[in-house]
N, C-alpha and C positions, 0 to 999 in steps of 0.2 A: 889729484890722482888716484889713491883709494876707492872712490867712490865709481870711477871710469874702470878700475877691475873688477868690482862688484856686480857694477851693470853686466860688462861684455859676460863678467863668466855664470851669471843666474841668467844671461839671453841664451847659453849655451846650456845650462843644466835645463831648464822650463823647453827649451825646442827637443833633445831628446825623449822627456817624456812625452811631449804633443807626438811626438811620432809613437812612440808606443801606444797612445792610447789612441789614435789615428789606426792603425794597424787593426788595433782590438776589435774596435768599434765597426769598422768596415770590414772587415776580413779582406785585407790588402795582402797578405803573406800567406804562404803554405807552412802551416805548424808540425813541427816535427812528429811523428806517428805517436800514439799518446803510449802509455806504458804502464802496467798495474801499479796503483798506487802515485800514480803522480797526475798532476793537471792534463784535462784533456779531454777528448770527444767531445768536444766542443760541434755545436749545428752550423751549419753554411751563412757566410750573409751577415745581415742582423740580428736575426733569430736567436743568432748563437753570439753577438754581442755581447747581452747582460752576463752571460758566464765568462767571456772572456775577460771581460773585464775586472768581474769580480775574484777572479783566482788571480788577473796581474794585479790588484789592490792587495793581494796574500804573499805575495813575493817579499823576502830580504831585502834583496834590490830595489824595488819602488819604495819601500818604505825611505831608505837612505836616499835613495837622486830625490822625492818630493823633500824628507826635511834639507838636506841641504839646499835644495832650490830654494827652500821659504827662508830658511837662515839668511841665506848670501842676497838673497830681495830685500831685505830688511835691511839687509848692512848698508845696502844701494840707498836704500832711501833714506837712513840716517847711520851713516857710518860710526856716529860715535856714541850710538844706541849700547845702554848697558844694565844690567841688572843680573841679581842672582840666576832667575831664572834665564836670562838669556844666555849667560855666559854655559850655565849649563847644557841648553841648546845646540850651543857652536862646539863643544866639547863633544857632543854625543852625537850629531850628524857627522862632525868629520869623522871619528873613528869609525863609525858604520858604514861611509861612502869607501875609506883605507879597504877595513874587513870586504865590501862588496869586490874589490876590486880584485884583490888576492883571495880570496876563499875563490873565485869564478876563475882565476887562471890557474890555480891550482889544483881545485876539484873539479870544477865543471867544465873547461873548456876543451880538456884531453880528451874526452871522449860527448861534447856536444855536436847534434847536427843541427845548422839554423840555415835558414833557406831565404831568399830573395832579401825583401825590406828588413826581413827580423836578424840577419846578419848587419845590417845598418846601423837599427836600431841596438841591439847585442854591444856592440863597438861604442854606443856613444853612454852608452848607460852602466858598462860595466869595465873601459877604459879611458877614453875623454873625460868624462862626469871626475873619477875619482883621481886621476892626475891634474885635473883643472882645480877642483877642490885642494888638493893637498897644494901644490904651487901656488895657489891664490894668499893658502892662509900662511903659508911661507914668506909671501913678498908683502902682503897688508896687512897679517891678523886677524885679530886685533892680539895683541901679545899680554902675557902675563897672566892671562886666563887657564893655561892648562897646570896644571898644580895635582900634586898625592893626593893632597888633603881632600879635594875634590874630584878625583878619580873615581869612586866607588859610585857616585849620582852617574855615570855615563851608562853604565848597566842597566839602568830603568827600564830604557825604551828597548834594548834586543832583549832584556828576559821579559819583558811585555808579550813581545814578537814571538817568540819558542810559546808562551803559554798561550797563547794565541793559535799556533801552529797547530797541537797539542790537543786541544780543545776541538779545532775544527777539525782535523781530523780524524780526531774521535767520533765525528757527526756526520761527515762526508767521505769517510776513508780515501782521502785524497791528502797528497802534500806535494809543498811547491818543490821540492829537490831530492835526487837520488838517495843521497846519505842522511835524508829523517822521512826516508818510504819505511814508515813501520809495519805496511801492509805488506811488504817483503823482508825486511828482516827481526822486526820485533821490537818491544821497546826499550830493553837493555842495550841493544846496541847503538840504537839511533840517541837513547839519553848518554849512553858514554859519551859518543860524536860531538852534543851539544854540550856537555862538560868541558869536553878538551876545545873546543873552539870557544868559550869565554873563558877558560884559565890561560889561555894560550893566547890571548889577544891582548894579556894586560903586558908583556913584553911590550907592543906596540904605544901603549899608553905612555910606558915609561920613554920608549923614542922620541913621543910627541912633548910630554912634559919635558926633555933633554934642550928637545930642537927648540922649543918655546924660552925657555932660559938663554939658550945659546943666540939666540937672535933677539933678545932684547938685554944683553950683558949682564946675567943677572947668576949668581950662582944658583945650582938645582940644590934649594933645602926646603922647600915646602910641596 
């Protein structure tokens, strides 16, 4: 049963990513007008595909969608898969995709303007995949992997993303999100925002630990 759940959910996740990259490669949708300091200003057609794909690969949304799709596919191929590294990957990608949905809904969606196929892709990446990922984890687990003892390991990949964003932005002077736009806001406000997001995410880890223990019938001790 779990194998089927992992398989169908992986298909949903991969479909969302496939649509996203098809849109970027073949320029299938109208983009929001470029804003100073943010990704944009692409050439039309296939000539603009490399820049569009490179920018897409620089979004936290895509990192989290790719990560959760890979982990879920690996669980589909072997539902009994287990190792210290894989546990960390599972925990990390789960938190990342949950944060993707929450941050988009709170910080981006209220002012975002998406058009055509981009609107459908946005729904898949920011709403459907996070909900499916969380639901699959609650239903099929694996259980007992989310612990406070291992929780700090979850931050390795998100911190790598933040460092990558700062380094890339210092070179290209473009950033993926308005709240990371150093060109407009400067380093201090953006670094504060990054810190708040990292610190503020820990209660969600605590909630995931509690849910994991509750689902497995154990007390929350480690």
